[in-house]
VEXDREN-2710 file (C-alpha; in Angstrom, 1 decimal):
% VEXDREN-2710
k/r/px/py/pz
1/MET/-100.6/9.5/10.7
2/GLU/-98.6/11.5/8.2
3/PHE/-97.2/10.3/4.9
4/LEU/-94.5/12.3/3.0
5/PHE/-94.5/12.1/-0.8
6/PHE/-92.3/13.8/-3.4
7/ALA/-93.9/16.1/-6.0
8/GLY/-92.3/17.7/-9.0
9/CYS/-89.5/20.3/-9.0
10/GLY/-87.9/19.1/-5.8
11/LYS/-90.8/20.1/-3.6
12/HIS/-92.5/17.9/-1.0
13/LEU/-96.1/17.1/-0.9
14/ARG/-97.4/16.4/2.6
15/VAL/-100.7/14.6/3.0
16/THR/-102.2/13.9/6.4
17/ILE/-104.3/10.8/6.7
18/GLN/-106.8/10.7/9.5
19/GLU/-106.6/8.2/12.3
20/ILE/-108.8/5.3/11.3
21/ALA/-109.0/3.3/14.6
22/PRO/-111.7/4.7/16.9
23/THR/-110.8/4.3/20.6
24/GLN/-114.3/3.1/21.5
25/LYS/-116.7/0.6/20.0
26/LEU/-118.9/2.1/17.3
27/ARG/-122.5/2.8/18.1
28/ARG/-123.8/4.9/15.2
29/ILE/-122.1/5.4/11.8
30/GLY/-122.8/7.3/8.6
31/VAL/-122.2/5.3/5.5
32/LEU/-121.7/6.7/1.9
33/GLY/-122.2/4.3/-0.9
34/ASP/-120.5/4.5/-4.3
35/ILE/-119.9/8.2/-4.8
36/HIS/-118.8/8.4/-8.5
37/CYS/-117.9/12.1/-8.3
38/GLU/-121.4/13.2/-7.2
39/ASP/-119.8/16.0/-5.2
40/ARG/-123.1/18.0/-4.7
41/ARG/-124.9/15.0/-3.3
42/LEU/-121.9/14.1/-1.3
43/GLU/-121.8/17.6/0.3
44/ALA/-125.5/17.3/1.2
45/ALA/-124.9/13.9/2.8
46/LEU/-122.0/15.2/4.8
47/GLN/-123.9/18.2/6.0
48/HIS/-126.7/15.9/7.2
49/PHE/-124.2/13.7/9.0
50/GLN/-122.9/16.8/10.9
51/ALA/-126.3/17.1/12.6
52/GLU/-126.2/13.5/13.8
53/GLN/-124.3/12.0/16.7
54/LEU/-122.0/9.7/14.8
55/ASP/-118.9/7.8/15.9
56/LEU/-117.7/7.4/12.3
57/VAL/-118.4/8.5/8.8
58/CYS/-117.2/6.0/6.2
59/ALA/-117.3/5.5/2.4
60/VAL/-117.2/2.1/0.6
61/GLY/-115.1/3.2/-2.4
62/ASP/-115.8/3.9/-6.1
63/LEU/-115.3/7.6/-5.5
64/VAL/-114.2/8.2/-9.1
65/ASP/-115.6/7.9/-12.6
66/GLY/-118.7/10.0/-12.5
67/PRO/-120.3/13.2/-13.8
68/GLY/-119.2/15.6/-11.0
69/ASP/-116.0/17.2/-9.9
70/PRO/-113.4/14.5/-8.9
71/ASN/-111.0/16.8/-7.0
72/ARG/-113.8/18.4/-5.0
73/THR/-115.1/14.9/-4.2
74/VAL/-111.8/14.0/-2.7
75/GLU/-111.4/17.3/-0.9
76/LEU/-114.8/17.0/0.7
77/LEU/-113.9/13.5/2.0
78/ARG/-110.6/14.8/3.4
79/GLN/-112.1/17.8/5.0
80/HIS/-114.8/15.8/6.7
81/ARG/-112.4/13.0/7.7
82/VAL/-114.4/10.3/6.0
83/VAL/-112.8/6.9/6.4
84/THR/-112.7/5.4/3.0
85/VAL/-111.7/2.2/1.3
86/ARG/-110.8/1.5/-2.3
87/GLY/-113.3/0.4/-5.0
88/ASN/-112.8/-1.3/-8.3
89/HIS/-113.0/2.0/-10.1
90/GLU/-110.0/3.3/-8.1
91/ARG/-108.1/0.1/-9.0
92/TRP/-109.0/0.6/-12.7
93/LEU/-107.9/4.2/-12.6
94/MET/-104.5/3.4/-11.1
95/LYS/-103.9/0.8/-13.7
96/ASN/-105.3/2.9/-16.5
97/GLU/-107.9/0.2/-17.3
98/MET/-111.5/0.4/-18.4
99/ARG/-111.0/4.1/-19.3
100/GLY/-113.6/3.8/-22.1
101/LEU/-116.4/3.7/-19.6
102/PRO/-118.8/6.6/-19.5
103/ASP/-117.6/9.4/-17.3
104/ALA/-114.2/7.7/-16.8
105/GLN/-111.3/9.8/-15.7
106/THR/-107.6/9.6/-16.1
107/ARG/-104.6/10.7/-14.0
108/PHE/-104.7/14.1/-15.6
109/ASP/-108.1/14.9/-14.1
110/PHE/-106.7/14.9/-10.6
111/ASP/-104.6/17.3/-8.7
112/ALA/-101.6/16.1/-6.8
113/LEU/-103.3/15.9/-3.4
114/ALA/-106.3/13.9/-4.8
115/TRP/-104.0/11.5/-6.7
116/VAL/-102.0/10.7/-3.5
117/TYR/-105.2/10.2/-1.6
118/LEU/-106.6/7.8/-4.1
119/ASN/-103.3/5.8/-4.3
120/ASN/-103.3/5.2/-0.6
121/LEU/-106.8/4.0/0.0
122/PRO/-106.9/0.6/1.8
123/LEU/-108.7/-2.4/0.3
124/TRP/-110.7/-3.0/3.5
125/LEU/-110.8/-1.9/7.2
126/LYS/-111.9/-3.7/10.4
127/PHE/-113.8/-2.0/13.3
128/GLU/-115.4/-3.1/16.5
129/THR/-119.0/-2.0/17.1
130/VAL/-121.1/-2.5/20.2
131/ALA/-122.9/-5.3/18.4
132/GLY/-119.8/-7.2/17.0
133/SER/-117.0/-6.8/14.5
134/MET/-117.5/-4.9/11.3
135/LEU/-115.7/-5.2/7.9
136/LEU/-115.7/-2.1/5.7
137/CYS/-115.0/-3.0/2.1
138/HIS/-116.2/-2.3/-1.4
139/GLY/-117.4/-5.7/-2.7
140/LEU/-117.0/-8.7/-0.4
141/GLY/-113.7/-8.8/1.5
142/GLU/-110.7/-8.8/-0.8
143/ASP/-112.9/-9.1/-4.0
144/ASP/-113.9/-5.7/-5.0
145/MET/-116.2/-7.1/-7.8
146/ALA/-118.2/-9.4/-5.6
147/GLY/-121.5/-8.6/-3.9
148/VAL/-125.0/-9.6/-3.0
149/TRP/-127.9/-8.2/-5.0
150/PRO/-131.5/-7.8/-3.7
151/PHE/-132.8/-10.0/-6.5
152/ASP/-130.2/-12.9/-6.0
153/ASP/-132.0/-16.2/-6.0
154/ALA/-131.0/-19.3/-4.1
155/LEU/-128.7/-20.6/-6.9
156/SER/-126.8/-17.3/-7.2
157/LEU/-126.3/-17.1/-3.4
158/HIS/-125.2/-20.7/-3.2
159/SER/-122.5/-20.1/-5.7
160/ASN/-121.3/-16.8/-4.2
161/LEU/-117.9/-18.1/-2.9
162/MET/-116.7/-14.8/-1.3
163/LEU/-120.0/-14.5/0.6
164/TRP/-119.7/-17.9/2.2
165/ARG/-116.0/-17.5/2.8
166/LEU/-116.9/-14.5/5.0
167/VAL/-119.8/-16.2/6.6
168/ASN/-117.8/-19.3/7.4
169/SER/-114.9/-17.3/8.8
170/GLN/-117.2/-16.3/11.7
171/GLU/-115.1/-13.2/12.0
172/PHE/-117.6/-10.4/11.3
173/ALA/-121.1/-9.6/12.5
174/PHE/-121.4/-7.0/9.8
175/VAL/-120.0/-6.3/6.4
176/VAL/-120.6/-2.7/5.2
177/ASN/-120.1/-2.5/1.5
178/GLY/-121.3/-1.1/-1.9
179/HIS/-120.5/-2.0/-5.5
180/THR/-124.0/-3.1/-6.5
181/HIS/-125.5/0.4/-6.2
182/ARG/-128.5/-1.2/-4.4
183/ARG/-129.4/-0.6/-0.8
184/LEU/-129.7/-3.8/1.1
185/VAL/-129.7/-5.2/4.7
186/ARG/-129.6/-9.0/4.7
187/SER/-128.3/-11.7/7.1
188/PHE/-126.5/-14.9/6.3
189/GLY/-126.0/-17.0/9.4
190/GLU/-124.4/-14.8/12.0
191/MET/-123.3/-12.1/9.5
192/THR/-125.3/-9.2/8.2
193/ILE/-124.5/-7.3/5.0
194/ILE/-125.3/-3.6/5.0
195/ASN/-125.1/-2.2/1.5
196/ALA/-125.0/1.6/1.4
197/GLY/-126.3/2.0/-2.1
198/THR/-124.9/4.8/-4.2
199/LEU/-124.9/8.6/-4.7
200/TYR/-124.9/8.1/-8.5
201/ARG/-127.8/10.1/-9.9
202/LYS/-129.2/7.3/-12.2
203/HIS/-129.4/4.7/-9.4
204/ALA/-131.7/6.0/-6.7
205/PRO/-129.1/8.0/-4.9
206/CYS/-129.0/7.6/-1.1
207/PHE/-126.9/7.2/2.0
208/CYS/-127.5/5.6/5.3
209/ILE/-127.0/5.6/9.1
210/ALA/-126.3/2.3/10.8
211/ASP/-127.3/2.3/14.5
212/PHE/-125.7/-0.7/16.2
213/GLU/-127.1/0.3/19.6
214/GLN/-130.7/0.6/18.5
215/SER/-130.4/-2.1/15.9
216/PHE/-131.6/-0.5/12.7
217/VAL/-130.3/1.0/9.4
218/GLN/-132.0/4.2/8.2
219/TYR/-131.7/5.2/4.5
220/PHE/-132.1/8.7/3.1
221/ASN/-132.7/9.7/-0.5
222/VAL/-130.7/12.7/-1.7
223/GLU/-131.6/14.8/-4.8
224/GLY/-129.4/16.8/-7.1
225/ASP/-130.3/20.0/-5.4
226/GLY/-129.2/18.7/-2.1
227/SER/-132.6/18.0/-0.6
228/ILE/-132.9/14.9/1.6
229/GLU/-135.9/12.8/2.5
230/VAL/-136.2/9.9/4.9
231/ALA/-136.5/6.6/3.1
232/GLU/-136.6/2.9/4.2
233/GLN/-135.6/1.7/7.6
234/PHE/-134.4/-1.9/8.1
235/PRO/-134.1/-3.7/11.5
236/LEU/-130.8/-5.4/12.3
237/PRO/-131.2/-9.0/13.5
238/PRO/-132.1/-9.2/17.2
239/LYS/-129.5/-11.9/17.8
240/PHE/-126.8/-9.3/18.1
241/ARG/-126.6/-8.1/21.7
242/ILE/-125.3/-4.8/22.9
243/GLU/-122.3/-5.2/25.2
END
């Protein structure tokens, strides 16, 4: 798909957005958690993904507001055709809100291509995997501030309205998200949340590969120098059957 936008001085700015609907059901995907301008770690993760047989590489939003290079971050995502949704930090950036946060950016930190890219990120995307439907979002569905934390107790989970709205919809087998910066694979009824974690340097930076055919999620730690080590692996629930 192509979108045509007008830049300054009467010139056109053409941005190509990659096709986001795979023709086949997804078997293996690479997932990038909240990136927060960690362009060096992002580059290392993308290079790792190139050596894997993946049907899709995706990112859960919160690309901006971090210590690295925001324009290079966006360019890497564009070059590698990473399918990306919007996070709360992109929403805040567009509305010029919460700009007092550490490492927050403004419109003037982005070139024209990056700004157009960020403005056109979708809130969520739906995909079909060989093990059921998948929702890619930042928080939980339409709420980019919602999430499930590894330390949530029964009371916290019981009062998580967005969580149970998704569970009760019975629409998705998987919700792939971020926001909390905490890696997590946890099932609620017939729905499993896969939280990709984050690339942010202060919060155990990582990325993951979700294998819906072999039913596991493999996490990888990534250091500032680009070195990568295999980390935790979590099984996906056996109740999901391969078609």
